[in-house]
C-alpha positions in Angstrom: 79.8 65.5 229.2 80.7 63.4 231.9 80.0 64.8 235.3 83.4 65.4 237.3 81.7 67.1 240.4 77.5 66.3 240.3 76.7 62.6 241.7 73.2 61.7 242.5 72.5 64.1 244.9 74.6 67.1 244.0 78.0 67.3 244.9 79.7 65.4 247.8 83.0 64.7 249.0 85.7 65.3 251.9 85.6 68.9 253.1 88.4 71.0 252.4 89.9 68.4 250.1 86.9 67.4 247.5 84.6 70.8 248.3 87.0 73.4 248.9 86.2 76.9 249.3 87.1 77.8 246.1 84.9 75.1 244.5 82.0 76.5 246.8 82.5 79.6 245.5 82.9 78.9 241.9 79.6 77.1 242.1 77.8 79.7 243.7 79.2 82.2 241.1 78.1 79.7 238.6 74.7 79.1 239.7 74.0 82.7 240.6 74.8 83.9 236.5 72.8 81.4 235.4 69.4 81.9 237.5 69.9 85.4 236.8 66.3 86.4 235.2 64.5 89.8 234.7 65.8 92.9 236.2 64.7 92.2 240.5 67.0 91.8 242.6 68.1 87.9 242.7 68.5 86.6 246.1 69.6 82.6 246.9 68.7 81.2 249.9 71.5 79.2 252.0 70.6 76.5 254.6 73.2 74.3 256.1 73.8 71.3 258.6 75.6 71.2 261.6 79.3 69.9 260.2 82.1 72.1 261.2 83.0 72.6 257.6 79.7 74.3 256.8 80.7 77.6 258.2 83.6 77.3 255.8 81.1 76.7 252.8 78.9 78.9 253.7 80.9 81.9 253.4 82.7 80.9 250.3 79.3 80.5 248.5 77.9 84.0 250.4 81.2 85.4 248.5 80.5 83.8 245.0 77.0 85.0 245.1 77.6 88.6 246.0 80.7 88.4 243.3 77.6 88.1 240.9 75.0 90.6 242.1 73.3 87.9 244.4 71.6 88.6 247.5 72.4 85.6 249.9 69.7 84.9 252.8 71.1 83.4 255.5 69.0 80.7 257.3 71.5 78.3 259.8 71.0 75.0 260.3 67.9 73.8 258.4 66.8 70.5 257.1 66.9 69.9 253.3 63.1 69.9 252.9 63.0 73.3 254.8 65.2 74.8 252.5 63.7 73.6 249.6 60.1 74.8 250.7 61.6 78.3 251.8 63.5 79.1 248.4 59.4 78.7 246.7 58.0 80.4 249.8 60.8 83.3 249.8 60.5 83.7 246.0 64.3 83.1 245.6 65.7 82.5 242.6 67.9 79.6 244.0 68.4 77.7 247.1 71.4 75.8 248.6 71.7 73.0 251.3 75.3 72.6 252.2 75.2 68.9 253.8 76.5 65.6 253.2 73.4 63.9 254.4 74.3 60.6 256.4 77.8 60.7 255.7 80.4 61.5 259.0 81.1 65.2 259.8 84.4 64.9 257.2 82.3 65.0 254.3 80.1 67.7 253.4 78.3 68.6 250.1 76.4 71.4 248.1 72.7 70.3 246.8 71.0 73.1 244.4 67.4 74.0 244.3 65.5 75.9 241.7 63.1 78.8 242.5 60.5 76.4 242.3 61.8 74.4 245.1 62.9 71.2 243.3 66.3 69.9 242.8 68.0 71.0 239.6 67.7 68.8 236.6 70.7 66.7 235.3 70.5 69.1 232.2 70.9 72.1 234.4 73.6 70.6 236.7 75.5 69.5 233.5 75.3 73.4 232.1 77.0 73.9 235.7 79.3 71.8 234.8 80.2 73.2 231.7 80.6 76.3 233.0 83.0 75.3 236.1 85.1 72.9 233.7 85.6 75.6 230.7 86.5 78.5 233.0 83.7 80.3 232.4 83.9 84.4 232.1 82.5 85.4 235.1 79.5 88.5 235.1 81.1 90.0 238.1 78.9 92.9 239.3 80.1 96.6 239.8 81.2 97.6 243.2 77.4 99.4 243.5 75.8 96.1 242.6 77.4 93.5 244.7 75.1 91.0 246.7 74.3 91.5 250.2 74.6 88.7 252.9 71.7 88.7 255.9 70.8 86.4 258.6 66.6 85.4 258.1 64.7 85.8 261.1 61.8 83.2 262.0 62.8 80.5 259.4 62.6 77.7 262.4 59.1 78.8 262.8 58.1 79.2 259.5 59.1 75.4 258.5 57.7 74.1 261.7 54.2 75.6 261.1 54.4 74.5 257.4 55.0 70.7 258.6 52.1 70.9 261.8 49.6 72.1 258.5 50.2 68.7 256.6 48.1 67.1 259.0 44.3 68.3 259.9 44.2 71.0 262.4 41.8 68.9 264.5 44.5 66.4 265.1 46.6 66.4 268.1 49.5 63.9 269.3 48.4 64.1 272.8 48.4 60.9 274.7 51.6 59.6 272.6 55.1 59.3 273.9 57.8 59.9 271.2 61.3 59.8 270.9 63.3 61.8 268.6 66.4 61.6 267.1 68.2 64.4 265.2 71.2 62.6 264.3 72.8 66.0 265.9 72.2 67.5 262.4 69.8 70.1 261.0 66.6 69.2 262.6 68.0 69.2 266.0 65.4 72.2 267.0 62.9 72.2 264.7 61.6 68.5 264.8 61.2 68.2 269.0 59.8 71.3 268.7 57.4 70.3 266.3 56.3 67.6 268.0 56.0 69.1 271.1 53.5 71.8 269.7 51.3 69.0 268.3 51.2 68.0 271.9 53.2 64.6 272.2 55.4 64.2 275.0 58.7 64.6 273.3 62.3 62.7 274.3 65.2 64.0 272.4 68.5 62.5 271.8 71.1 63.6 268.6 70.2 67.5 269.8 73.8 68.4 270.9 75.7 68.8 267.8 79.7 70.0 268.0 80.8 70.2 264.6 82.2 66.7 264.6 79.4 64.7 266.2 76.5 64.4 263.0 75.5 61.1 262.4 78.0 59.8 265.1 76.2 56.6 266.7 73.0 58.5 266.1 70.2 59.0 263.4 68.6 56.8 260.7 72.0 55.3 259.6 72.6 54.2 263.5 69.0 53.7 264.9 70.3 51.5 268.1 70.5 54.6 270.2 66.8 55.3 269.4 65.8 51.6 269.8 67.4 51.4 273.8 65.8 55.2 274.3 62.5 53.7 273.2 63.2 50.9 275.3 64.4 52.9 278.5 61.3 55.3 278.1 58.3 53.1 277.1 57.9 55.2 274.1 55.5 54.7 271.7 57.6 55.6 268.9 60.7 56.6 267.7 62.0 58.7 264.9 65.1 58.8 263.5 65.8 61.6 261.1 69.5 61.8 259.3 72.1 64.5 259.1 70.0 66.8 257.0 66.4 65.4 257.8 65.2 64.5 254.4 65.2 60.6 255.8 63.5 59.1 258.2 63.4 55.3 259.8 61.0 54.4 262.7 61.5 52.2 265.8 58.3 50.7 267.2 56.8 50.4 270.8 59.2 47.0 270.9 62.2 48.2 269.8 62.0 46.7 266.0 62.9 49.0 263.1 60.7 50.3 260.5 62.1 51.4 256.8 60.8 53.1 254.5 59.4 50.4 252.7 57.1 49.5 255.3 56.2 53.5 256.1 55.2 53.6 251.9 52.7 51.0 252.5 51.3 52.2 255.5 50.9 55.7 253.8 49.8 54.0 250.8 47.3 52.3 252.1 45.6 55.2 254.1 45.7 57.3 251.4 44.1 55.2 249.2 41.3 54.5 251.5 40.7 58.7 252.3 40.6 59.0 248.3 44.0 61.1 248.0 46.5 59.1 245.7 46.7 61.2 242.6 47.5 57.8 240.6 47.0 54.2 242.2 50.3 53.5 242.6 53.8 54.2 244.6 57.1 55.1 242.9 60.2 53.6 244.8 63.8 52.3 243.5 65.0 49.3 242.3 66.2 48.8 245.8 62.8 48.3 247.4 61.7 45.0 248.4 59.7 42.6 246.8 57.4 42.5 249.5 56.4 46.0 249.3 55.2 45.7 245.4 53.3 42.3 246.4 51.4 44.3 249.4 50.4 47.2 247.3 49.0 44.5 244.3 47.1 43.2 247.5 45.5 46.4 248.1 45.1 47.2 244.1 48.0 49.7 243.7 50.8 49.3 241.1 54.6 50.4 242.3 57.1 51.9 239.6 60.5 51.4 239.9 63.2 53.8 239.0 67.1 54.3 239.4 68.4 54.7 242.6 68.2 58.5 244.3 65.5 60.5 245.3 65.7 63.1 242.8 64.9 60.2 239.9 61.4 58.8 241.9 60.5 62.8 242.2 61.3 63.0 238.5 58.9 59.8 237.7 56.3 61.1 240.2 56.1 64.3 238.4 56.1 63.4 234.9 53.6 60.4 235.4 51.4 62.3 238.2 52.3 60.4 241.6 51.8 61.8 244.8 53.7 59.3 246.6 57.0 58.1 246.5 60.3 57.3 248.1 63.1 54.9 249.1 63.6 51.8 251.6 66.1 54.2 253.1 63.4 56.7 254.2 63.6 59.4 251.7 59.9 59.6 251.5 58.6 62.4 249.2 54.5 63.4 249.4 54.6 65.8 246.4 51.2 67.1 247.8 53.1 69.0 250.4 56.8 68.8 249.3 59.5 69.2 246.7 61.8 66.7 248.2 62.3 64.1 250.8 60.9 65.3 254.3 61.5 62.9 257.5 59.5 65.2 259.6 56.5 65.4 257.4 56.6 61.8 256.6 56.6 60.9 260.5 53.7 63.0 261.1 51.6 61.0 258.2 52.5 57.8 259.8 51.6 59.5 263.3 48.3 60.7 262.2 47.7 56.9 260.8 48.7 55.8 264.0 46.5 58.4 265.9 43.2 57.3 263.9 43.6 53.5 264.0 44.3 53.7 267.9 46.7 50.6 267.4 50.4 50.3 268.4 52.7 51.3 265.8 54.4 47.7 265.6 50.8 46.7 264.2 50.3 49.9 262.1 53.6 49.3 260.5 53.6 45.6 259.6 52.2 45.5 256.3 54.1 43.2 255.1 56.7 40.4 255.4 59.6 41.6 253.7 61.1 39.3 251.1 64.9 38.3 252.4 67.4 41.1 251.0 71.0 41.3 251.3 72.6 44.8 250.7 76.7 44.5 250.4 79.0 47.4 249.4 82.8 46.9 247.7 85.1 50.0 248.3 86.8 50.9 245.0 89.9 52.9 245.0 89.9 53.2 241.3 89.1 52.0 238.0 85.5 50.9 236.5 85.0 47.2 237.7 81.7 46.8 236.3 83.0 47.3 232.8 85.2 44.1 233.5 84.2 41.7 231.1 84.6 38.8 234.1 82.3 40.9 236.0 79.8 41.3 233.4 79.5 37.3 232.8 79.8 36.9 237.0 76.4 39.5 237.2 74.6 37.8 234.2 75.1 34.2 235.7 73.8 35.9 239.2 70.8 37.0 237.7 70.2 33.5 236.2 70.2 32.0 239.8 67.9 34.4 241.1 65.6 34.9 238.0 62.9 32.6 239.2 62.2 33.9 242.5 64.3 37.1 242.9 66.3 40.2 242.1 69.8 41.1 241.9 70.8 45.0 241.6 74.0 45.8 241.3 75.5 49.7 240.6 78.0 52.4 241.6 77.0 54.7 244.4 76.6 58.1 243.3 77.8 59.5 246.9 80.7 57.3 247.9 83.7 55.2 246.0 81.9 52.0 246.6 79.7 49.5 244.4 76.6 48.5 246.0 75.6 44.9 245.6 71.9 43.7 246.8 70.4 40.5 246.4 66.8 39.8 247.1 64.8 36.3 246.8 62.4 34.0 248.8 66.0 31.7 249.5 68.2 33.8 252.0 71.0 30.8 251.7 70.9 31.5 247.6 70.8 35.0 247.9 73.6 35.2 250.3 75.5 32.8 248.6 75.1 35.0 244.8 75.9 38.2 246.8 78.7 37.3 248.8 80.4 35.6 245.3 80.0 38.6 243.7 81.2 40.7 245.9 84.3 38.5 245.9 84.6 39.2 242.0 83.9 42.7 242.1 86.9 43.5 244.8 89.4 41.1 243.0 88.7 43.2 239.8 89.0 46.2 241.7 92.3 45.5 242.8 93.7 44.4 239.6 92.3 47.7 238.2 
């Protein structure tokens, strides 16, 4: 069946329009029923980011879980990777993260994790979709068997200690001046505290959430605030997280932005040297730069590409035995430690390399010269322009133009109503011309739909 609710990263949409209390309650009920196994008292761990609507969705999901006899353990504002970790650590049956990640406050979403801490597979999400659409017969609990809701104490400390233990005990960040931008999001307390406990001098921005300002002018999608602060404080490094802290971007001491591709290159080279790679390669998406692929080849490693979405990266890592993967956007998955992308843990791995090499971040993170890459988005209100014959012909022609020295990726976003067009190649003028022409054709097709 076609998926009405789930995209590439859970369910996402405008709060109180797409993501309504009714939908949240039904998702909790369906998930609670689906994950009831055995006779033990069933538990759901629920975390959230700092959006105003997260309270509404949290309480609706508590009602849903309670109605089918599942206890709800409330974490409060916590990063997505912390929710995944705590779901497994606390032996919960299911985990929930209420967040729309890097989107503005008007949107919200629901990410679900199984008892192993991994995001649900397409197959399981489809089962939930079927239950929601078919008006499944609820197995409502008797009054005496209703679930309870309780706040979890010490969850922040547990996650901070987990993140710190991904480094060797002897490593200290003493002497490093670090600016951390928490996007006014889920990591606004845990990230600065973890860095400070490791010995760094920490300057924080994006740590004053008010329900409306998540990702607004701060965070990994708006790194200029971090660039300015790094220069102002003469810091050694800037770390930018997104709203739910599962992705990270870096700013070096000169104010230059370092993306996820360069981070993967740094970690891959370090882990190869230490013999920590489970396979001689990295998993990334079709959006990762050709320069990363060429760099990895130069040090004897391969690059396996997947569809866009960290879940697809992780699925390939698990099936093929890789322990390092990620996305250019900053989702870095280190499966020795985490079951999903973790912006803080990825940043700590970079900081470990910086300390070991005793070189500026600008030198540590400049592993390859990126190939010229142009990414544009075309908003589509309705229809499926990628199925239009004229668009298909234009895509074929564009690929032929770039075939000799580049790549073309065109796809519908799984989280927003847009078509993304990415061109890459050694000739920037050619890439820009091809992408602009293709975007114009897609836009005309969308308007005509």
